[in-house]
N, C-alpha and C positions, 0 to 999 in steps of 0.2 A: 181044256179047250178054251174056256172063258178067259183064263189067265193068259194064254197065248194071244188072244185077241187084244187084251189090254196092253200087253207088251208091244204088240205091233203098232197100236195107236200111239203109245208113248214114244216109240222110236220115230214115228212120222212127225209127231208134234215137235220133239226136240230137234229133229233134222231141219224142219222149217224154221224154228227159232234160230238155230245156228247160222243158217244161210241168211236169214233176215238180219241178224246182228252183224254179219260180215258186210252186208250191203250198207247198214247204218254207219259202221265205222269208216268205210272207205268210199261211200257214195258222195259225201260232201254236202254242205249246206251253204253254198256260196251266196245265194240270194236271200238267206234268212227265212225261207219258207220251205215247207215240205212239198215235194213233187206229188202229182196225182198217183204215180206208181207206188211211191213209198207210203202214202196215205192208205191206198188200197191194201197193201201188204200188211200194214199195221192192223187194220180192221180185221183182216183174215186171220192173223196170228192170235189176236184177242179172242175172236170167235172160237178158235180151236181150244182156247182155255176157258170157254163158257163166260166170256166177258163181252158185252155189247157196247158199242159207241157209235154215235152219229159222226160220219166222216167229216162233216162241216166243222166239228169241234177241233179238228186237227189242222185246219187251214191257217197258214201264217202264224203258227204257234211256236216257232223256234226262235229263241231270243237269248241274248246275253243279259246279265244283270250285275249291278255293282254290289259288292259286299259292303255292309255298314256296321258301325258299332253303336251300341245303345248303353247309356249310363243312367243309373237311377239317381234322381235328385233326393229321394227319400228312402230310408232303410226298410220301411214296412208300411202296411196299409194304415195303421193307426196314425203314423206321421202324416200321411196324405190327408186323412180326415181332419186331423188337428189343424192343418194348414189351409183347408178349404171349407168343407161343409160345417164343421164345428165353429170355425172362426167367423163364418158368415151367418150363424144362427139359423140355419135352414135344416139342420139335422134333428128334426123332431119327428119321431116315429120309431119303427123297428129297424134294427141294424144287425146284420149277421156278417161276421168277418172271418176270413181265413188268412193264411200267410200272404197270399197273393191276390186276394179278391175281397169284395164286399158287395152286399145287396142291401139296399135301403128302401123301406116301404114308408112313405111319408104319412103323417097324420094331420089333423086339422091345424096343428101349430106350425107346420112347415110351409114355407113359401112355394114348395113343389106340389102341395096338396091340391088336387083338382085342376092343376094347370093344363091348359090345352097343349097338345103335342107340338103345335106350331111354334110355341114359345120355349120349347125344351132347350134348343141350342143356346139361345140368349141366356137362359137361366143357368145353364151349366158353365158358361163363360163367366157370368157374374159370381158364381160360387167359387170359381178358381180352378175347377176341374179341367176346363178346356182353355185356360187363360194363356198358357205358355207352351203349347204343343201344336205340331202340325198334324192335322187330322183330315179324314174323309168321312162325310156323312152318307150313310146308305140306309134306305128304307127297307124294312122287312114287313112281313104280314102282321106281326104282333108288336111292332115297335120300330125304334130307330137305333142303328149302330153308329158309333163315332170311333173309327179306327185310327190309331196312330199310323202315320205314313212317312215315307221317304221317297222323294223323286217320283211321286205318283203311284207308288206301290204301297199297299197296306201291310201292316203287321197283323196277321190273322189272329194272334193270341194276345194282342194288346188293344183293348177297346173298352168303351163305355156303352152299355145297352140300356136304353130307356124303353121299358115295357109300357104299352098303352092299351087302353080299352075304352071304346066309345069316344075315341079321340082325346082321352084324358090320360095323364101320367099316373101309373099305378105303382111303379117301382123303378129304381135305378140300380144297375149292377155295373161293376167295373172289375176288369181282370188285367193284371200286369200294367196298370196305369200308375206308375210310381214317379210321376213328374219327370218323365224320360227326356233326355237330350240325345240327339242322334248326330253322329259324325260320319263322313264319307270314307269309304275304303276303296280298294282297287277293283277293277273289273274281274269278275269271277269266271274261271273256266268251268263250263257246264257240259253235262252229258245231254244227249238228244232226248227229246220228248218220247219218241218211240221206245227207246231203251227203258225209260222210266215206266211207261205203260206196260211193257213186257214184265218188268219187275213186279208191278202191281198184279198182273194177271197170274204169274207163276206163284206168287205168294198168297193167292186167294185160297183160303181154306174152306170156303163155303161150297156145299155140294149143289146149290141152286145157282141159277144164272144171275149175274150181276150186270147192271146197266150203268155206265158212266154218263152222267147228265151235265157235268160241269167241269171245266178245266180253267185254272187261273193261276197266275204267278204273283208272288208276294214274298213276305218275310215271316220267319218264325223265330221267336226269341227263346222260348222255353222258360221254365220256372227259375226264379232267381231271387235273392234276398240281399239285404244290406245295400250300401251305395257302391255297387260293383259295376264294372264295365264289361260287357260281353259282346261277342260278334254275333249278329243276327244271321241265321241261315237263309239264303235265298231258296224258295221252295215252289214246287207245283202243288196246288191244292186240287185234289180229286174228289168230286162229289158224286155219290151214287143215288140211284132212284129210291133206295130205302132210307134216304136221309142220313147216310153216314159220310164222314169227311176224313180224308187221309192227306198227310203232308209228306212229300218226298223231296229230299235235299237235291237241289239242282246240280250241286257240285260233284256228287258221287252216286246219285240214284237211290240212296238208302231211305227207307221208311223211318220217319221220326215218330217216336212213341212217347 
């Protein structure tokens, strides 16, 4: 009996999803925004899959985006450090490196030691880390992010993070910051935001409710080495109330892992 109820619920859910997807594909997005009806249907379908979202997050969130190419100026993190922090005699302290990232904790011999957070941007430029890249500065609760950017959109996985405490710099971390140069590509064909959100909801393996608290478009490069040129994926970033972040390719709706 219980199984019959479950089957009935599943049939209803999939029927609603199918009808909704038909509406998405053939309803059109001529004005670049989601209609009130489509927003309401999106929220309803997500709720059926135990995913919550504030309808206001869906307003005016349909957009096209350009594809772009990213090319490394350095083959690895060591080369970046040799050309920047080592060269400028500021890398005095603990340093932990991986193939694509590093974390630096300055000691008293470093010009970053005890530096006020308000001077972090200038110090990073003087060190060479932010000298030749286009970036966006974003404040966080525990520090400052400097994201690589292209035409106003950030690369979510290419950044420098300055961790602060009591308004002083305590560490500097960098990920995928290999002296990148960015070149423009063509306008990408994208799938609709409702379709991506449905993909997220149906792929949700959690038994508990999930609440989406943030939606944002940008780019995702992925891990790479050597001085290679790669195409950055235009993505939707989905943030949930439990502090998890997911990236979905805007071109096909696939989750990037």
